[in-house]
C-alpha positions in Angstrom: 0.2 0.2 -0.2 1.2 3.5 -0.8 -0.2 7.0 -1.1 0.3 7.8 -4.9 -3.1 8.0 -6.1 -4.9 9.7 -9.4 -7.1 12.2 -8.7 -9.0 13.8 -11.6 -6.7 11.8 -13.7 -4.1 13.5 -12.3 -1.5 11.7 -9.8 -1.2 12.8 -6.3 1.6 12.0 -3.8 -0.7 12.2 -0.6 -2.6 15.9 -1.4 -0.2 17.4 -3.7 0.1 17.1 -7.3 2.9 15.6 -8.8 2.8 17.9 -11.9 3.0 21.3 -9.5 6.0 19.2 -7.6 7.5 18.8 -11.1 7.2 22.3 -12.3 8.5 23.6 -9.2 11.2 21.5 -8.3 11.9 19.9 -12.1 12.9 16.2 -12.9 14.2 13.9 -12.6 12.5 14.2 -9.2 12.5 11.3 -6.1 8.9 11.9 -4.5 8.5 10.1 -1.1 5.6 9.9 1.3 5.7 10.0 4.7 2.5 8.6 5.1 3.6 5.2 3.4 6.9 5.1 5.4 5.5 5.7 8.8 2.8 3.2 7.4 5.3 0.5 6.4 7.3 0.7 9.8 4.3 0.7 11.9 2.9 -2.6 9.8 6.6 -4.2 10.1 7.0 -3.4 13.7 3.9 -4.2 15.1 4.1 -7.5 13.1 7.1 -8.9 16.0 5.0 -6.9 18.9 5.0 -11.0 20.6 8.6 -10.8 20.8 11.3 -8.6 22.8 12.6 -7.4 19.4 14.3 -4.1 17.8 13.6 -3.2 14.5 16.8 -1.4 13.0 16.1 0.4 9.2 18.6 -0.3 6.9 20.4 2.9 6.1 21.6 1.5 2.7 18.0 1.4 1.3 17.7 4.8 1.5 19.9 7.0 3.3 18.3 10.5 3.1 18.6 12.2 6.1 15.0 13.9 6.3 13.7 9.7 6.1 16.3 8.7 8.8 14.7 11.5 11.1 10.9 10.5 10.3 11.7 6.7 10.8 13.7 7.5 14.2 10.7 9.3 15.4 8.7 6.2 14.7 11.2 4.6 17.4 13.3 2.9 14.4 17.0 1.6 15.4 19.6 1.6 12.3 21.7 -1.2 10.8 24.6 0.6 9.0 27.4 -0.4 7.1 29.9 2.7 6.8 31.4 5.1 8.7 29.3 7.7 7.0 26.0 5.6 7.6 26.7 5.9 11.2 27.3 9.7 10.9 23.6 10.1 9.7 22.3 7.9 12.1 23.6 9.6 15.1 22.7 13.1 12.8 19.2 11.6 12.8 18.8 11.6 16.4 19.1 7.5 16.7 20.4 6.3 20.0 24.1 4.6 19.7 22.4 1.8 21.5 20.2 1.1 18.5 22.7 1.0 15.9 24.0 -2.4 14.7 27.3 -1.9 12.5 27.4 -4.7 9.7 29.3 -5.0 6.5 32.4 -7.0 5.3 34.9 -3.9 5.1 34.8 -1.7 8.5 38.0 0.0 8.1 39.7 0.9 11.5 38.8 4.5 11.7 35.0 3.2 11.2 35.4 0.7 14.1 36.7 3.7 16.3 34.2 6.2 15.2 31.8 3.1 16.0 32.9 2.6 19.8 33.3 6.6 20.6 29.6 6.2 19.8 29.0 3.3 21.5 26.5 1.4 19.3 24.9 -1.6 20.3 27.2 -4.4 18.4 29.2 -4.7 15.6 27.9 -8.0 13.2 31.4 -9.1 12.5 32.2 -11.0 9.0 35.4 -12.3 9.4 38.7 -13.2 11.8 40.3 -11.1 10.7 37.9 -8.0 11.2 37.2 -9.7 14.7 41.0 -9.0 15.6 41.0 -5.6 14.2 37.9 -4.8 16.1 40.0 -5.8 19.5 42.9 -3.9 18.5 41.2 -0.7 18.0 39.1 -0.9 21.2 42.3 -2.2 23.1 44.0 1.2 21.9 40.7 2.9 23.2 40.3 1.1 26.4 36.7 -0.1 25.6 35.3 -3.4 25.1 33.3 -3.9 21.8 29.9 -5.8 22.0 30.3 -8.0 18.8 28.2 -10.9 16.7 29.3 -13.2 14.0 27.2 -12.9 10.8 26.6 -16.9 10.1 26.4 -17.8 6.6 24.0 -20.4 6.8 24.1 -22.0 3.5 20.5 -21.1 2.5 19.0 -20.7 -1.0 16.9 -17.3 -1.0 15.5 -17.5 -4.3 16.4 -14.4 -5.1 18.6 -12.7 -7.9 22.1 -13.7 -7.6 23.7 -10.3 -7.3 21.4 -9.9 -3.9 21.6 -13.5 -2.6 24.3 -13.5 0.4 23.8 -16.3 2.4 25.1 -19.2 0.3 28.4 -20.8 0.4 29.4 -19.2 -2.5 29.0 -15.5 -1.2 31.1 -13.7 -0.1 29.4 -12.9 3.1 29.3 -14.0 7.0 31.4 -17.2 8.4 30.2 -21.2 7.6 29.3 -22.9 11.0 32.6 -24.5 11.6 34.4 -21.0 11.0 32.2 -19.5 13.3 32.4 -21.7 16.4 36.1 -21.5 16.4 35.6 -17.6 15.8 33.4 -17.4 18.8 35.7 -19.2 21.0 38.5 -16.9 20.0 36.3 -14.1 20.6 35.7 -15.0 23.9 39.1 -15.4 24.8 39.9 -11.7 23.5 40.2 -9.1 26.2 38.6 -6.2 24.8 35.3 -8.3 22.4 32.3 -9.4 24.0 30.3 -12.0 22.2 26.6 -11.0 22.5 24.9 -11.8 19.6 24.5 -14.4 16.2 23.8 -12.1 13.1 22.5 -13.7 9.5 21.4 -11.9 6.7 20.3 -14.7 3.5 19.2 -11.9 0.7 16.8 -9.3 -0.5 13.8 -9.3 -2.3 12.7 -12.3 -0.7 9.2 -13.7 -1.6 8.7 -16.5 0.9 9.2 -16.8 4.9 10.6 -20.6 4.2 14.2 -19.7 3.7 14.4 -17.2 6.6 12.7 -20.3 8.9 15.6 -22.4 7.1 18.0 -20.5 8.2 16.6 -19.6 11.9 16.6 -23.3 12.8 20.2 -23.9 12.0 20.9 -21.1 13.9 19.4 -22.2 17.3 21.0 -25.5 16.8 24.3 -23.4 16.4 23.0 -21.6 19.9 22.6 -24.8 21.7 26.5 -25.7 20.6 27.6 -22.1 21.9 25.9 -22.3 25.0 27.5 -25.7 25.2 30.8 -23.8 25.0 29.9 -21.4 28.3 28.7 -18.3 25.2 25.6 -17.0 25.7 23.8 -15.3 22.9 21.3 -12.7 23.9 20.8 -10.9 21.1 19.5 -12.7 17.6 19.6 -10.7 14.5 17.7 -12.2 11.3 18.6 -9.4 9.1 16.3 -8.2 6.5 15.5 -8.9 3.2 11.6 -9.2 3.1 10.5 -8.4 -0.2 7.9 -5.9 -1.9 6.0 -6.2 -4.8 7.3 -4.6 -8.1 5.3 -6.2 -10.9 3.4 -9.5 -9.7 5.1 -10.8 -7.0 3.1 -11.7 -3.9 5.7 -11.2 -1.1 4.0 -12.1 2.7 2.9 -9.7 5.3 5.3 -8.8 7.5 2.6 -10.1 9.9 2.9 -13.5 8.7 6.6 -13.4 9.3 6.1 -12.4 12.9 3.6 -15.3 13.8 6.2 -17.7 12.1 9.2 -16.0 14.5 7.0 -16.2 17.6 6.2 -19.7 17.0 9.6 -20.8 16.4 11.2 -18.5 19.3 9.0 -19.6 21.8 10.5 -19.8 25.1 13.7 -18.8 23.8 15.2 -15.9 26.1 16.5 -14.0 22.9 16.2 -10.2 21.6 15.4 -10.0 18.1 16.5 -7.8 15.7 15.5 -7.1 12.4 16.9 -4.9 9.9 14.3 -4.0 7.0 15.1 -1.4 4.6 13.4 -1.9 0.9 10.0 -3.1 2.8 10.0 0.1 4.4 11.1 2.5 1.9 10.4 0.5 -1.5 7.1 1.5 -2.2 7.4 4.8 -0.5 8.9 6.8 -3.2 8.4 7.3 -7.1 10.7 9.0 -9.5 9.3 11.5 -12.0 11.0 12.0 -15.0 10.2 14.2 -18.2 9.6 12.9 -22.1 12.3 15.0 -24.0 11.9 13.2 -26.8 10.0 10.2 -28.8 11.4 8.2 -31.4 10.5 5.8 -33.4 12.6 3.3 -35.6 11.9 0.2 -38.0 12.2 -2.0 -35.1 11.3 0.0 -31.6 9.4 3.0 -30.6 11.7 4.9 -27.8 10.5 7.1 -25.3 13.8 9.1 -24.3 13.1 10.4 -20.6 15.3 12.9 -18.6 15.9 10.2 -15.8 18.8 7.7 -16.7 20.7 4.7 -15.0 22.7 7.3 -13.2 19.4 8.3 -11.4 17.9 4.5 -11.2 20.2 1.8 -12.0 18.4 -0.8 -10.9 17.0 -2.0 -14.5 20.2 -1.7 -16.0 22.0 -3.7 -12.7 19.6 -6.2 -11.9 17.0 -6.1 -15.3 14.7 -5.0 -12.3 10.8 -4.1 -13.1 9.6 -1.3 -12.0 5.6 -0.1 -12.6 5.8 3.0 -14.8 2.5 5.2 -15.8 1.7 8.6 -17.3 1.5 11.3 -14.6 -1.6 12.8 -16.4 -3.9 9.9 -17.9 -4.8 9.9 -21.3 -6.9 8.3 -24.1 -4.7 7.7 -26.5 -3.8 4.1 -27.9 -1.2 2.2 -25.9 2.5 1.8 -27.8 5.1 -0.3 -26.8 7.8 1.8 -25.6 11.6 0.9 -24.4 11.9 3.5 -21.9 15.3 4.9 -21.8 17.7 7.9 -20.8 20.3 10.5 -21.7 23.4 8.4 -20.9 25.8 7.0 -23.2 25.3 3.1 -22.6 23.5 0.8 -24.4 22.3 -0.3 -21.1 20.7 2.9 -19.9 17.1 2.0 -19.8 14.2 2.3 -17.2 12.1 -0.4 -19.3 11.9 -2.5 -22.4 9.1 -3.4 -24.1 6.9 -1.6 -21.7 2.9 -1.0 -23.0 2.2 2.9 -22.2 -0.3 5.3 -23.6 1.5 7.1 -26.4 3.4 10.0 -24.7 4.1 13.2 -26.1 7.8 15.5 -25.6 7.0 17.5 -22.0 4.9 15.3 -20.9 5.6 13.4 -17.2 6.0 9.5 -16.3 6.0 8.1 -13.1 8.6 5.5 -11.9 7.3 3.2 -8.7 8.9 1.4 -6.2 11.9 3.8 -6.3 12.0 4.7 -2.6 14.5 1.9 -1.9 18.1 1.6 -4.0 17.3 4.5 -6.1 18.6 7.8 -5.2 20.9 6.2 -2.6 22.7 4.2 -5.7 22.6 7.3 -7.6 25.7 9.1 -9.3 27.3 11.8 -11.1 28.0 9.8 -14.4 28.3 11.5 -17.6 28.6 14.4 -15.2 24.6 14.6 -15.1 23.7 16.5 -11.7 21.8 14.0 -9.0 17.8 14.6 -8.4 16.4 16.3 -6.0 14.5 14.8 -3.3 10.9 15.3 -1.9 9.1 14.1 1.0 5.3 15.0 1.3 3.7 15.0 4.4 -0.2 15.5 3.5 -0.3 19.1 2.6 3.7 19.9 2.9 6.2 19.6 0.7 9.9 19.0 2.2 13.0 19.9 0.2 14.5 16.8 1.7 17.9 17.1 -0.9 18.1 19.9 -3.2 19.3 19.4 -6.7 22.8 19.3 -7.3 24.6 22.4 -9.3 27.7 22.6 -11.8 29.4 24.0 -9.0 28.4 21.0 -6.7 30.3 18.9 -9.3 33.3 20.8 -9.5 33.5 21.7 -5.4 35.7 18.8 -4.1 38.0 19.0 -7.3 41.3 20.7 -7.5 
């Protein structure tokens, strides 16, 4: 569910006309719905009310400071993967004890920043990282709380690029290596192991892989208990999918009920790291038709948003629903919707049926609230889009459009 609806054949974000937003703020333009963000967070977080839990929003999905502030006001913790994301989360007012630091390549200065802030814990991905955290913590006279990311070798049935819990993936430790790593962690002077972490992939459309991974983790927790290691926190990551096309992912409530049943009687605080399921359908990308082009084999809709603005179609061959901002009654055309980037891979959609569009008209690309702007770039020296949050009748400029001066500010 989202708050992007047609009123008198004109697309609106909550109470504001998309056409008016585009006229005032230009295109390409990211538009987020505050009501949708709040509703999605509440629907997810409340689904686990039967468990002691903490919902740590995955900052990488959409790291805009205004989005983070809105979610922090709802009580969200944050899952971060870099020093920059830590900086954003703290600036957004997230308490440090509600921040979990994931990621395979934490540098020493990032570890030091997190220790200084006194975050809840590090999700450790390798033995080398464990020793690095111990060294940094010792130099600061601090104790680092850690969990290890366990790779349970579960197939999440998702795109290979966003599958993260199988043997061939770069993430986490296999069970046998993890057992040795926990033993080492217990012996290190500046480390306290308090949790287990697992993240098997993104855009999952069934809960069975989660439950398969959970079963393995609980068995492993028992083995750690026999070693004298008490696991208090169970971080199950994120990954619950959303509807882009015809997917039918489970509702968080279904996931919550299954977890409550599986964890009944266990003394564990569950950490969940949703990103896409909170932000994905809370945003659209608005783009203007620059030209239409007809060739002997194709009809092209050339728009001002490119792969530098939304890379998911090019990178993952992902489907995003596209519609006209102003409804019209013209016959449908089979378009390739392409951008201005000098790459053949620069497209938002291929073979997409849309009403005939004219130069200067607007399209909306849906499900762009996650992994949209946050993955954008200045390729071809293009200016990155503005980001707008609509909250009822109010419009918040969450990020102004870049200028040519911005392109050069860090260069000699």
